N, C-alpha and C positions, 0 to 999 in steps of 0.2 A: 593744418587742424588734417586734411583726409589722408596724408600720409605720414601723421603719427597715429592717425588709428589704423592705414593698412601695419606698417610696421607692428603696433603692438598685437596686434594680430592673426598675424604671419612668427611675431614670438612666443607667443599662448600657442598656436597651430606646434612651432616645432618642440615646446615643453611637453605639450600633451604625448606627440607621437615617441619625442625621448623617455615619458616614463610609463609608455606599455609594456610592456608582459607579456611574455608566454606565462602559464600557468600547467599545472602535474599535479593530481590529486590519484586518489585509488578506494578503494571500497574494497568490502569482502564478495562483491558480487555480482561479477558481470551481466548491465544488460542482457533476458536473451534476445532481445528483437530488437529492430526501431521500426515497426510496424511499430503504431498507439493502438490498434483497437486489439494485437492478435496475445497479449498477456493481458491481467491483470495483478500487475505486483507492482509493489514498491520501487525497484530497483530499473524497472521499466519504464510505468509515467514519469518518476522521480527524474529520472535521466532525462525522457521524448520531453519535458514543460517546456526544456534549452532550446527544441528544436522546431514544433509544432505549438500552435495554440490553440486554446479553444474560444469561445463566447466569451466565458468568466472565466476569469481564471483569479488566484489568490495572493493576497501583499503579503510582505514581510506579516501586519497581525493576524494574519489566515484570514483576513474578512477577499468576502466577494468584490468583486472591480471589475470593467468592461476589458473587454479584450478584444476580439477580433467582432465582439458589439458592441457597440457602442453606450445602447441602454436596453433593458426589458422592460415593460408591464404587461398586468394580468388579461382578459382578452373575457369579455362579458361576466358572467357570475360564477367564475372557475371553471372557465372553457379552457383557458389554455396560457400561452405565456406569448408575446407577441415582441421578436428583437429586430434592431436594427440594427443592420452588420455595419461595420464599421468601410467609408472606401477610398481610396485609393491604395490596397492591401496588394503587394503580388506575392506570392510564392518565392522559394527562392533560385528557383528554376525563370523566374522571370516571369510567369503565367500569373494573370487575374486573377481577385478573388471575387468570387459573389454567393449568394445567394444555391447558385444549382452546383457550390461545391460541399456546402450545409447539410444539402439534401442526400448525397453520393456521401457522406460522411454519414448523417445516422441508415441510409437505409444498409453500408458495411458492418457498423458499428453495430446497428442492432439484430442483424443475420443471427443463425445460427453457428455459425462458424467461428465467430467475437468471442472474445474473453470475457465483453464488457458491455454485451449485451443485457444485465439486470438493471442498467441504471435506466432502460430504457422502459422497463414492466410498467410504465405509468400513463407514456403513451400510446396516442393515436393512430397519429400523425403526423407529420409536418409538412409545412405548404409553404410555397413559397408564392408568397405576394406581388412581393416586385424583384427585379436584382439583388435592393439591399433589405429585405423584409423578408424574414420569419416569421409563420406563423407554427410553435410545440403546442400541438393540441393534447389532450390528458384523458383520461379516461373516468376525471373525479380530479375537482377544486385540490391543489398542489403546491401550496404554498414555498415551500420549499426547494421546490426546484430546481433556481438557475442554484442552487447549492448542488446541487446531487451535480449536474456536467461540467464540475472545474477540471476535473480529468478529462473533456472528454475531447477530442484534441479533430481538429478541422485538416483533411486531404484533399489535393488538386486534384478531383474529378480524371480532367485528362491526365493525368501523370501516372498514377495508379491505375486507368483502363489500356493505353495504348502499354504497359509493361506484367498485361498479367495481371494485378493485383487486385483488380476490383472489390476481391474478400478477400481480410486475412487467411493465413496457413500455419497455425501452430505448431503442426505432424511436420510438413514438412518443407516449409517454408518457398515464398515467391522473391519476389524482387526488392520487394519492402521490406525484408527482415531483415533483409543489409543497407539497403540505401533507406534516404528522407532528400524529400522536400516538404520542407513544411510554411512556418512564415513566421516560426521565430525568433530569435534575437543573434542564437547561430544557429551554425552549416554543419554538417557533416563532412567531412574532408577527407577521413582514413576512419573502414572502423573494417578491424582484427579480431574477429570474437576470442574470449576469452587472454586475447594480448593485451590490445588499447585500438582506445578510437578515442580521435580526433576528432576538435571542431573548432571550426573558426568561425569568428564576427561577422555577422550580414548585415551589410552596407544597405541595402536597401529595406530595412527592420526600419516599422512606424512610429518606433517607439522610442523614446531616449534613453542612451545606455549611459548607465549608471558605475560602468565597466571601463578597470582601463586594460583587459586583454586581449590580445594580439593574437593566441592559440593557446586551448585550452586540453590537454589530454590527458584520460583516464584509463586506469590501469590499473585492472583486477590484481587485488593481492589473500590471499586468502592465509597462511600464513600468521599469528598477532605480528609474532618476534621480526617477523620482515620488513612487513608492511612499520610498527615505530621506527629497526633501523632504517628503513626509507627516507623517514622525516627525517632523522636523523642527521643523518650523511647527505643531506636536501637534495636529494633523488624524488621529492616528493617534495609538494609545497603544505597536503592537510590530506590527514587519511582519517576515516568513517569506516569502523567503530576505533576508538583507543581503547587496546584495550580494555577494564578495568583493574586491575591487580599494580597497571601500569603508569594509571592517569598521576597518578602521583607525584610520583619519578618523574615526571612529564613533564610535568605542570613545573618543579622546582628548573628546569634548566634552562640557560641565559637563552636565549633566543626563540624558544620555544614559549607553546599555550597551550589553552585545553576548556574548549567548549562544552558545559554542563547543563544538560537541560530533558523536560519526561518532554518522553512522545508517547501521541497519540497512542501507541500499540498495546493490544491487550495478548497478553502468552496467554495458550492453553495446548487443554488436551481435548484431542476429539474422540469417536467412536466410531467405530464398524457401526455402526446403530443398523443397520438392514442388512449384514449381512446373516447368510444362516450357520456358516458352521467358521472358525478356525481358521486362518493363512498359516498361519508360520508359530514357531516355537512345539515344543515338546508335546501338545494338543492341538496339533493342527489336524488338520479334520473333523475337531469333535464340533459339537453346536457350539453355538455363540455367546459368551457367558454375560455379554458386554451388551443383551436384548435383555438385560436385565436389568428394574432401573441399582437395586441395592447392590447391585455388582459395578458398579456409578459411581455411588452413591463410596463405596467402599475404596475407588482409588479416590478419591477427592479425600478423604479424610484420612488415610494414609504419607499421598505427601504433604510434606512439609514445607509448607512456602516459606515460615517461619528462614526457613535452618537456607533456604534456595537463596536467597539475598540475602543474609551473611555474608554466607561461606566462596559464595557466586558470582553475586553483584554489589559485594563489598558494600550495603548499606545504601547503595544508589538507586534502587525497585524498591518503588510501592507494591504491597499484595493488592490483587482484583478479586473484586465480588463478582463481576455480570461482563457482560461484552464490551464493555464502555469503563475506561476510566471516569471519574469524577470531574474532571474537567469537560467534560465533553456534553452537550446539552443534552435533554432527557436522560442523564443516570438517575439509578431509580435509589435518595437515600431512604425511600423505607423499605429497602435490600440490598440495601449496605454490608451487613454481614457473610461470611466465605465459611466451611466446614472449619472446626479445626481438628489437630493434628489429632489426631487418637489413632494409633496401633492397634489398641485390641479392640476398638467400635469395630476396625476396619474388617477385622477379624471374626467377630460375629456376626456382620453383614453378609458377610463372604459365605460363613457355616447356613444361614439363613437360606442363602439362595442355593446350598447344595455344595459347595466348592470350600467344605472344612478341608480339603489335604488342599484346598491350590489349585491351578491349572499355570500351563504357561503358552506362553502368548510372542509378537512379530510388535514390535511401536519403532515402526516410521520416523526419520526423524534429520532437519537439514545438519548439515556441518559449518556452512558461508554464507547462512543470509537472517537468525538473530546472534544481540550479541551471546556469547559463550553459547548459542544451541546446543551443542552436543556432551558438553560440557553436564544444560542441564537436564539431557533426557540422560547423558548416565547415573545423575542421582537418583534422578527417576526411578530407573530400575533396582536402585539398594537400598530406595523405601519404600516401593513393593514386597522387594524380595524378603525384605519386614513383614510385613502384612502375610505373608505365603503364594504370593502371589510370583508367576519367575517373568523376568520379562527378558525378550531375543532380539539388545536392538544392533539397526538397522540406520545406520548416519552417509548420505551422504551429501557431494553437488546440491544447491538447489535445479542446477538446468536438468539432471534427473527426478530432483523429489519429485515437481509439479504431474512429471508425470504418469508416475508411478500413484500419486494421492487419486490422480482422474482414470488411474487402469483397474481403481478399486484396490493395489495390491498393500495392504495394512491390517490392520487389528485396533490399532490403537495411534498415531499422530498427534506432532509437533503443532501449530501455527499460530500466528501471528496476526492481526485485525484493526487496522489504521483505520480507522471509519473518513471515506471520503468528506464529505460536507457536515462532520466532524459532531454527527447525531445518533444518537441508540438507534433512529428511523435504519440506517446504513448494510449494520452487523443481524440485525430484525432479518431486512431483505436477503441479504447472503447468505447469513449463514443459521439462521432458529424459523428459514420460511423449509414450507414441504416442494425438492427439489422439482421446477415447472417449464420446461425447457419455452412450452407454447405460452406461459407467461413474463415468459425469464424471472422467471426467480429463484434463489438456493443455491445459484451457481455453482460459491464456494464448503455448501451444504453436504461434502463430498462422505460422509457419512447416512446422508438422506434422515437427521432427523426430522420429525412430524407432526403437530399438534396441529389437529383441525382450528381450537379458538387460535391461538397465535395467527393460523392464518387468515382467516373471521377477521383480526380487529390492525392485523398490518395498513388497506388498506382505506380504513378509518382512520389513523394516526397521519395515514398520509397527509386527508385533505381533512381532518382536524385541524381551527383552525386557531379557537381558543388552546389554552398552553393547557391550564389545568384540568379541562377535562383529554385532550391529548395525555396531558404526565400518567393521570390514572392509565390510562390505561396500553403506554410502557409500562406504566408500573405494572399492573397483572402476567406484559408480557415477562416478565421478566421474574416475578415469581412462578411462573409457570417454565421455563427455560433450568431456574432454577431447582426448581421442588424432583422436575424429572434428571436432573446436573448431564444437561445433556451435553456441556461441554463440563469440562474444568479449568477453573481459569485458575494463574499461576499472578502474574504478574504483571504491572505497565513497566516497559521496556526503557527503559534511559539513553537517553541520547548521549556520546562523548564523544568529540570531536579534539581530532589532533591540527594544529597550525603551525606553521613560522609563523612569527612574533609580525611579522611584518605587513601579513593577512588579513584584508578588512574584509568578513560575509555576517551574514543572516544568517541564523541558526532555528529552523521552524519546526515546530512541535512534531508535521509532515515527516521530518527526512527528507525534505528534500534539498536536495542541494542547487541554489537558481545560480548560477553564472553569471548572470547582469547585475547580480549584486557585491563583485567582489573585487578588490582591488590590490594590486598589490605595490606598497608602496617601497 
């Protein structure tokens, strides 16, 4: 009996080994960095979720579940949260994980050098209780805090400090920019920015691997036609995204499949609210018209969102009225209407604001970040021209785009936002709060939009447990930023992935690609 069991086990082991496969996938955007605290963007966080881990993570259904913490519970009367850490976990280099790494990662991720510091705006302190228990104290009761840190990834204190990477450096870079040492299911074995990044399974991972991958290679392919050709030729097993115009034909090809869904991401136009003058276009140096709400409203009326959805998105996207989609917690049903397309109304508003003859300005746009992003911006340029204002389009790769926005080199810009908490509070904190480095607020509010009432409501929204009262405050916030046209929301981005027929995977609405759920049949 023992021999039969052993032989059977050996046979299964050999069969599993034979079934194990390499996997290759492509996307338009290369992750800018391997540092999980340096850049708060989906291409970075989504990729690094395969390498690093947080105290909690999101499952296939987006629900919060244990990761490096096995459990958590509120402390006292809303004083914060106590996290019990998982024991026996090691980093990829063999170093043991414990509470010191959590404290270090908090100090690093909440520092001024970190792009993710706004996640910790509600936090007053992180205290080590013992080697496997930490208390995260908040300035007020915060019932959604565990949801807010699903993408906060824990780094090894010793590894980072010994390599002069105790703080992130998103400008010049450091050792953690090109190298990684997480606790996740995969390790980085080769990193060539802009060319390829290779991951291999971490044999010492604490979890149960649900994949059969022996090696996974990511290749950035910016040209959509090139990506489709690579998938059809078998050069890659998955592409994300599939060009909307090619989705139908690709789905009909033998050996191919298209996986479609709706992302949590809202695409919008942002303005330079604080800038005194325009920086680009025919009227560069003149007073900034976008400081006038009537001009911003004119832009909202001039942009024909239904036409964008029909012609560029081929009916695969939904119009957006606010900073979150209807699927998100806290969506304001009371403020579900968006401005109608009204060119004459836009012209009348511009004339009322003193711009009857229009003006010229600069529109910044990425060309490899969002689905059809440059095409959308080109359409916006044409639509604004019909209302009498001339946009000078400057489209660029995302690795150049974010530095331009952070340096205030724009008059108007395109932005997409997917709330990491799947809650309306998230974009209010990042996009609609007055930028305040000390309070870790408004870190992606590039234009400097500011409303004192929104700033006052945010901490109450964060601490309110009663859903009805909380929603009433979110309704008020939504009405405020809509009424001031802080942003012109356009649509909720669709998800369109293409894969070889033998690939099994999970598509989540945050557009994160999780390798541990991939099998090659």
